[in-house]
N, C-alpha and C positions, 0 to 999 in steps of 0.2 A: 038264554044267559047260565043258568045254572049248571048246563051239560058241561058248556066251555070251563066254567070254571072248575067243575070235576076232574074234565079231560088234563087241563091245563096243571092244577095241582097236582094231579097224581103224576105227571108227567116230568113236573120240575122237582117235584119232593124226590123221586127215584131214580132222577138224573145228580142236582144238587144236593140236595136233602142229604142222601145216602153219602156221598166226596164229602158233607160237611162233617156228618156224624162218623164217618171214619177216620176224620183228623181228629172227634172231639173224643171218640173211642181208642185210639192206636196211646195217644198222652198217658193214661191211667194202665194201659197194658205193658207199654214198655215200663215205666216205674216200676210197676210190681215184676217184670219181667229181669230188670238189673237188680234190683235189690234182694229177692229170692233166688234168682236164678234158677227159674222154673217157668215152666208153660203157666199161660193162665187158666186159674182154676175157674170153680162155677161161679165163685160169689165175684170175683174181677168181672166176672165177666156178665154177670146179675146186673151188676152195677153200671157196664157200658153199655147194656142193652136199654138200661133206662133213660142215659142220655141219648141214646138215639131217639128213644120215644121222644124225648121233650124238644129236640131240635126237629125232627120229622113235624110236629105239631104246630110247632112257632113259626116253621116257614111254612102251612098249611095254612093256617089261620092269617098269617101275611097274604099271600094270594089269594084267596078267598076275600080280602078287604080289598082287593082292587074290584072286584065286583058287587061292593057294598053287601056282601053275605058273610055270615058269620059260619063257622066250622060247623056242618050238622054232623049230626051220632050215625048216621050212614056211610057219611066219607071215613070216620075212625073204624068202623068196622070193616071195613073196604081195605083201607091201608093196613087195619091188626091183622087182618086173613093173607095179606098178599105177604107180608113180612112173618109170619108163622108159616106160610107155604116152604119160601124161601131157606129159611131156618131147619125145617124138618128135612127138604131136601140134604142140606148141610150137617147135619145132625149122621144123615146115614152115608157120605159121603167124605167126609173128612176126617182124620184121626186121633182129635185131642174131642172126647165125646163131652166128659165134662163143661169145658168151653162152651161147645156151642149148645147143649144145655140151658145152663147160665144166659146167654142171650135170647134161647127161645122162651125161658120162664121169664126171664125180665122185661122182655116185650109181650108177654102174654098178660103182665100184670100192669104194665107199665103205662099202653095206651089206655085203657079204660080208667086209671085212676089217674093220669094227667088229665084226661079231659074233664073226668067228675070234677077233679079240683079246680080245672077252667071255671067251670060252670058257676062252681057255688061261690068262688070265691066274686062272681060276677066281673071275672072277665072277657067272657062272651057269651052272648046269651044260648038256651037249650034249643035245637030245633031237629027234627030227626033228618028231613030231607032239605 
């Protein structure tokens, strides 16, 4: 059952979750571009990357709760590596390097920080697998 939870959470997180977090990240990016009349910088993308981490982890917690499991650390490591590999590819192929670097650093810090905060606040219980 845990394998089904992993597969379903990973599949839904990267389809529905990325669309949802894209909308969440689009709003601050749009406001920044409208106010400052420039491309997103490092800090705007860093903030948006953190928002994406929060949305993806909350969606994952919800999906794991369908199977009466807590969000495991192994899943957080897997989703972090998947997002970082995607962001590394985007840094190499997109023109706005500072913005893509902001997303990469924001997600590199965001996933472990948010998971740690959720465990410490007893929102979820710690489990590795």
